[in-house]
C-alpha positions in Angstrom: -9.8 -6.4 17.8 -11.5 -5.3 14.7 -9.7 -4.2 11.6 -10.2 -3.3 8.0 -7.9 -4.5 5.2 -8.3 -2.9 1.7 -11.5 -3.3 -0.2 -11.0 -5.9 -2.9 -13.2 -6.7 -5.9 -16.1 -9.1 -5.4 -15.3 -12.7 -6.4 -11.8 -11.6 -7.7 -8.9 -13.1 -5.8 -6.2 -13.2 -8.4 -5.1 -10.7 -11.1 -2.8 -10.7 -14.1 -1.4 -7.3 -15.0 -0.3 -7.4 -18.6 2.5 -5.2 -19.8 1.1 -1.9 -20.8 1.6 -0.9 -24.4 3.7 2.2 -24.6 2.9 4.7 -27.4 5.3 7.3 -26.1 9.0 8.0 -26.6 9.8 7.2 -22.9 10.7 3.5 -22.8 10.9 3.3 -19.0 7.2 4.0 -18.6 6.1 0.5 -19.5 7.9 -1.0 -16.5 7.1 1.9 -14.1 3.4 1.8 -14.9 3.2 -2.0 -14.6 5.1 -2.1 -11.3 2.9 0.7 -9.9 -0.4 -1.0 -11.0 0.7 -4.4 -9.8 1.8 -3.1 -6.4 -1.6 -1.3 -6.0 -3.6 -4.3 -6.8 -1.6 -6.5 -4.4 -1.4 -3.9 -1.6 -4.6 -1.9 -1.8 -6.9 -4.5 -3.1 -5.3 -7.6 -1.6 -5.2 -9.6 -4.8 -2.6 -12.3 -5.6 -0.8 -12.3 -9.0 -1.4 -15.1 -11.4 -0.7 -16.0 -15.0 -3.1 -14.5 -17.6 -4.8 -17.9 -18.2 -5.4 -18.6 -14.5 -6.2 -15.1 -13.2 -9.7 -14.1 -12.1 -9.1 -10.7 -13.6 -6.8 -9.2 -16.2 -5.6 -5.6 -16.2 -4.5 -4.3 -19.6 -3.8 -0.9 -20.9 -1.6 1.4 -22.8 0.3 4.6 -22.1 -0.9 7.0 -24.7 0.8 10.2 -23.8 3.7 11.4 -21.7 4.6 15.1 -21.4 7.6 15.5 -19.0 8.3 19.1 -19.3 5.3 21.5 -18.8 6.5 24.8 -17.2 4.4 25.9 -14.3 6.1 28.8 -12.6 8.9 31.2 -13.5 11.3 33.5 -11.9 12.8 36.5 -13.6 16.5 36.9 -13.3 19.1 39.3 -14.7 18.3 39.2 -18.4 16.6 35.8 -18.3 13.6 33.9 -17.0 14.1 30.6 -15.2 11.5 27.9 -14.8 11.2 27.1 -11.1 8.5 24.5 -11.3 7.5 22.0 -14.0 5.0 19.1 -14.2 4.9 15.7 -15.8 1.6 14.5 -17.4 0.9 10.8 -18.1 -2.2 9.6 -19.9 -3.3 5.9 -20.1 -6.2 3.8 -21.4 -6.9 0.9 -19.0 -9.4 -2.0 -18.8 -10.0 -4.5 -15.9 -11.6 -7.6 -17.3 -13.4 -10.3 -15.2 -12.2 -13.4 -17.1 -14.7 -15.8 -15.4 -17.7 -13.7 -16.3 -16.2 -12.4 -19.6 -17.1 -8.8 -18.8 -15.4 -5.6 -18.3 -15.3 -4.6 -14.6 -13.9 -1.1 -15.2 -12.6 0.8 -18.2 -11.3 4.3 -18.7 -9.9 6.0 -21.9 -7.7 9.0 -21.5 -7.1 8.7 -17.7 -4.6 11.4 -17.1 -2.7 12.7 -14.0 0.1 15.2 -13.4 3.0 15.4 -11.0 4.9 18.6 -10.2 8.7 18.8 -9.7 11.5 21.2 -9.4 13.9 21.0 -12.4 15.7 18.8 -13.1 13.9 16.3 -10.9 11.6 14.9 -13.6 11.6 11.4 -12.0 10.0 12.9 -8.9 7.2 14.3 -10.9 6.7 11.1 -12.8 6.5 9.2 -9.5 3.8 11.5 -8.2 1.8 11.3 -11.5 2.0 7.5 -11.3 0.8 7.4 -7.7 -2.2 9.5 -8.7 -3.0 7.3 -11.8 -2.9 4.2 -9.7 -5.1 5.7 -7.0 -7.6 6.7 -9.8 -7.5 3.2 -11.2 -8.0 1.4 -7.8 -10.8 3.9 -6.8 -12.5 3.4 -10.2 -12.3 -0.4 -9.9 -13.7 -0.3 -6.4 -16.5 2.0 -7.4 -18.1 -0.8 -9.5 -19.3 -2.8 -6.5 
């Protein structure tokens, strides 16, 4: 039987995901972004976690913008207009550094994604946006080899 298990990074077996700086007013984003990035690097790239000093690669970044309440669609009612669909937007700066080579493997400033939700389910929209961000990050990292 043949199989394919996620495409890792060349010569990178371990990774340290440092806590993302959070420049927004949403304190939960730090943990949510870190958890999503760590899960993707372990699951999709097959890397093991390690301490910063021992890891082959380090992922660091910051959440630069969070906009949780962008109206997308409306419905007119009796004397009022209701928002029926909204979106969350998350923007991050991220860098993946090969510690052994001392070089940046991948870097992106202003990586931004959105997630749509029906009010008041903002957490659903945030989850979708995070999944897209992580996909972009993993795809970007893999594109470098």
